[in-house]
Phi, psi and omega in degrees: 000139181265006179088355180280141181291145171287165178302319181296316178296317182298314181298318180297316184291320180288330183280328185251340184069017186285352181288340181193154175285126182301135176231156180292135177269328185059046182229155178316128175095344180289136178262123179239157181255131176211125181053037176079004181247155174266125181243143179262121178292142180240133175075195183229354179237135187221157176297159177300131177068016179221169174220137175278121181208151181245139182292139182222323189229142167270102188289326181297316182262003174053056180217162176276137178294145177274167191301318183291330176291318179298313181300318180296315181294321178298315179297321182293329186251002184289134175220153179281131173238114185296334181302314182258357181056049180219155165268122183218150177292124181246129178253141178292128186299327184277004181235015178241161178217154177291137176272102182228077182292156176289111182205151175280131178294132180306142183301326179297322179291317176302316182297314180298313181296320179296313183294331180272000178057045181265150170293135181306329181288349178277344191251124180230130169283137181222184177074198187298330181298327180290334184264318182213082185297334181294327183256347181291144177273279179280166177250121178264130185228135173251133173253111180270147183072028180289148181235171175299329179295323177296315179299318180294324179295322177297314179303316182296318180291330174292315179300326181275357178083007178289312172258147179237144175282152179295157176290165179301322180295316179297318179297317180296319178297318178300319179297312183293331181279320191245332198238004177298130182098336179266337183202146176282152189296323180296316179294321180299310182294326178294319181290331182270357180295334178236031185296146168243003184257350176238120186228154172242125184209127178060033180080004180245143174264124184241126176257120183263143170235110181267114184246131190292323186272155174261333180216149176272184185232136170265060179194164179275112184265317184227081187293144175267124181278325176204155180217141173212161177294148182226136170219119181175182182255129175237161176244120173279125189252346179244176185288159180301145178236103186282354181274120182270149352292129185275128180238122184240151172282139181215164179237129177232116180050043176082356181255145179280129176228185176239144171252120184236141179212149171256004183255129177297337178303321183261352186289337185254016178298128178287163177304147179152187181267138180218137170273126186237134168245120183184225181237148170249117182248134175257122177235172179298328184276355179145191179257133185237134171259122183236120184254008190299333177255015182231230180206163180226136178228129177294142181249129178256135174071028176085197182158164180283126180279135182239184179202000000 
């Protein structure tokens, strides 16, 4: 025996969680419960005894919160954290719990995890499917502790036809439902033409988020020395990096900077020029352009670089 789980063992463990007692990861994409609501954890570094998370679901009524409810809750829980130089909703760590309802893991998710030879504890269903699977369209999945080898294995299985990319129509529908305003449609479809993060399997559309860390930190790991709003054109000079948080080399006004994102939406952008609205962060390790709270638009034929 090579230590790898059989399909039967894998299905049992992913469906029941009996392989281990669920513990909080404090990582991007994790759904936690606080005051009866489902909150989405953001990032991997949090203040001591707190977690940065944004309200998303009314768990009692199994629905997504509307914008005015989200804004009110964010304002009520927002606190300043000097590490990241942001006001963000902070939840007390001792009053939250992981949202892990009793549910059978979708067969498409089991298949993907099995084919990628992942430990069941690395794979979490997140998003609307976790709250109301009957009405959810796509299935959002986070793979924690993902490596470059995992990404390469996905590419290989796509090339062999085991995994399939979604059709153009499915991608366009996904764009109109989730991403209008965050990215222009031409750039979105171009970035998804070679996607390894959106798959169709067993009649289900699965959106993958490959996250590098297995656990988050209740400490300041990568402090921001200063932050300001940014609008301008940058050039991404290296290949897409689908492992989050994704960090890419970029050029701004002739100077080398980094483009960093926690969103799979921006992780697969091909090299080229992009107009970005977001934040410019100065850290000890360099200057970072972060568009996660803004938008990105592909630039054709060059353009004036701004800052």
